Structure formats: structure tokens, C-alpha cells
N, C-alpha and C positions, 0 to 999 in steps of 0.2 A: 165656642164649645166644639170639640172634635166630633165629627160624625162617625160613630162607631160602626155603623153599617158599611160605610166605605172602607174602613180599615179591615173589618172582618172579611170583606170580599177580596181585598188585596192579599191577606194572609192565607185565605182558603185557596185562592187562585194560584198563588205562588207555590203552595205545597203540591197542588194537583199538576200544574204545569211542570214542576220539577220532576215529578214521578212519571208522568205519562207523555210529556211533550205537548206542544201547542195544538197540533192537529187532533190528537186523541182525547184531549181534555174537553169536557162539555160544560156549557153554561149551567145546565140543570144540576150537574154534580157539584159544581163550585157553589152554587146558591144553597144547595142542601147542606154542604159543609159549613157555609157561612151563616146558616139560618136566616136567609134573606130571600125576598121575592125576586123572581127572574127579572122583573121590570127594573129592579134596582141597578142592574148592570148597565142598561142603557141610560138610566137617569144619571149615574155617577161617572160613567166612562164612555158612553156612546158606542158600546160594542165590545166584543171579545178581544179584538186586537189591541185596543187602547188599554184594556184591563191587563193584558199581558205586559205591555210596555210599562205600566205603572208598577206591576209586581217586580219586574227586573230592576227598575230604578229604585224601588224601595229596598230591595236586597242589597244593592250597592250603597245606597245612602246610609243605611244603618251601620254598615262597616265603617264608613267614613266618620259618622257621628261618634262612634265608640272610640276611634283612634284619630284625633285631629292631626293636621300637619304640624311638624315641629317648628318652633320659633328659634332660629339660629342666633346666638349672640354674635355681635359684630366681629369679634376676634376669633371665632371658631374656625379651625383649619378646614379646608375643603374636604380632606379625607374623613374628618369627623362629621361633617355635614352629610357626606355620602353614607356613612354608617348609620346616622340617625334616620335618614330617609329610607334606607333599605330596611331598617328595623320597623318603621311604620308600615311599609309594604307587607312585610311578613305578618305583622299583627292584624292588619286589615284583612288579609286573605285567609289566615289560619286561626283567627280568633274563635275560641270554643264557646263564646258567650251568646251566640245568636242561633236561631233555629237552623237545623241542617239543610232545610230547603233553600236557604239563601245561597249556600255554596253550590248545591246541586243545580239550581236554576242558572246560576252564573256559568257553570261548566257547560250546561246545555247551550247557552247563548254563545259561548266561545266556540263551541263545536259547529253550530249552525246559526250564524249571525242573522239577525232580523233588523228591522228599523230601530228596535230597542238599542242595538249596539251603537248607533249614531248618537242617541241621547246620552248613553252612558259615557261615551268618549268625550262628548262636548262638556258634560256637566262634571265629570269626576276624573277621567283619565288624563285629559289634556292639561289641567292644572298640575297634576303630578309630573307629567312629562316635561312641562316648562320648568318646574323646580329641578328635576334631574338634569336637564340640559344645562341649566345655569351653573349647577355644581360641577358637572363634567367639563364645562368650558373653562373653569379655573384650573383644571388638571391636565387638559389635553394641549398638544402643540398647536400653535396658532395657524399653521399651514394646512390643517386638515380641511377637507371639503365638507359641505353640509351633509352629503350622503354618508360620509364616514362617521360624522358625529351622530347622525340618526342611528346608524347600525350599531355603534358602541352603546348607545342608550338602550336600543332594543335588546342587545345581548345581555346587558345588566338586568333588565326586567325579566328576560327569559329565564335566568337562573332562579329568580323568585317564583315565577310561574310554574317551573318544573315541580317544585315542592307543593304547589297549590293543586296542580292537576294530577299528580302521580302519587298522592298519599297512599292509596291502597297497594300500589306496586312496591313502593319503598318499604312499607311495613312487611310485605311478604319476603322481599329480598333480604332485608336486615333481620332475619329471624332471631338473631342473638338478642334483639331488643324486646322480644316478646310482644310485638305490636305497639310498643310505646313510641310516641311521636318524638322526633328530634327536637330539642329545646330551641325556641325561636331565637334567643340570643346567640346560640352556637351557629345557627344557620346564617343569621345576619352578619356575624363576624366572618364566617367563611366566604360568603358572597362578596363582602367588602374587600377582603384580602385578595380574592381571586380577580376581582375587577381592577383593583389598583395595580396588581402585578401585570395584568394583561395590557394595560395602557402605559406601563413603565413609570407609574407614580408610586410604587410600593415595592417592597422586597419580593423576591421569588417565593412562591408558596412551597415551603419544604417541610413544615412541621405544624401539627395542630397546636392551637393555643397561642399562636403569634398573631396579634391584632394590630391594626394601625395605631400609631402613637396617639395616646390620649383617649381612645374610643371607650375604654371602660371607666375612665375617671371624669369624663365630661357629662354633665347633666344638661340635657336640652329640653327646655320647656315646651310643652305642647299647648295648643289653643285651649285644651280642656283644663290645663293647670293655670293658665294666665288669669 
């Protein structure tokens, strides 16, 4: 049976850490919001720092559970594998179906990394990085150095992260959209086209609506659908 006190503490801590930051958040305030005894923090997490790490990991884990990795058919073209993975990145980062504190806490952690960052990288980001590099290795020239391959991967992810970290700015700049978010499919198509063009594996990006061959017609199963 799931210990609801432990989960209440994580949810309460995540919301308060996201709003105030680690230093300004107090255990007393967290326990009041969670309707838990102060001793419960030490019992379940051995202190405030471990509770913070648990909240960050929970925020990241929920996004990944909602949107599992795609399962690529053996004959799926590398360009379409890239489109599917970029689509998963956007859905994980910009999913509206989870509490807002998940996003806010992760943004705080990106801005001021703690030991929680290491846990998130090892548990969640590294598997995605390995998948992305395997896809890019099918598209990149064989004579590239490891550093070049890493930088191309980082540049690909950076395009997605821009829309993740700059949502408020984008909405202000694009006033013609009346604050409406850009569709995730449109963003994924654009980043895929841009990346393929940059590495010489796709046409030059000259017009909206041009997508890599087969990206709209291929259905890629996710772990959730399997």
C-alpha cells in the first residue's frame, strides 16, 4: 500500500520549493501544507535536502510516465525516429496534464543545479541522450569527432529547451496568438526540419509546413501503447 503521508510531503514540498526556492522553504510550512507531523520528514526522507531531491525526481518521473519512449519499428527511417523522439521531448516538457509546480521546480533546478541534477541526469536524461545519439549517428558523417556529435545532440535538445524555458517570453512576443501556446506537433516538425537541414540530412528550411518524409504518416508505438 502506498504511504500517502510520504506522497503528500513530496507534493507539498515540490509546490513550496518551486515557489520559494530551497533556502526559503521551511519544513514547518511544508508539513502544514501536507497535513503531516514535522518528524515525518526525517522518518521518510532523513531531512530537507533529501526531500528536495525526491520532489525534483518526482516532477521529472511523472512527465516520463505520462509520455514513454517511442518504440521504433525496425524499418523506420532515422529522420522519422528523430521526429518521434523530438515529439516525446516536447510532450514531456510541455504537457499540460501535470501540476504547474513540476515545471517551475525543474526550471529552478536548471537555473541553480544541486545534487538533484545528478540524479535526474542519471535516471532520466542519460537514457534519452543515448537514444538521440544513436539516431544522430545514423544521420551524421562517420568522420565527426565525439565532441562534434555531442554538440550536435546538445543543439538539438537546446531547441526544445528554448520553448520549455521561454514560454512566457514567447507568448508576449507573439501577441497575435493572444497568449495561445504553439501546437506541439508544429514545434516538433520545425525542430526536426531545422536539425536535419543543419546536419545536411534534409532540405533547407525555406517554408512552413514542409516536414521530413513520412513524419506525419508513420505511427510510432510508445511504451504506453504496447
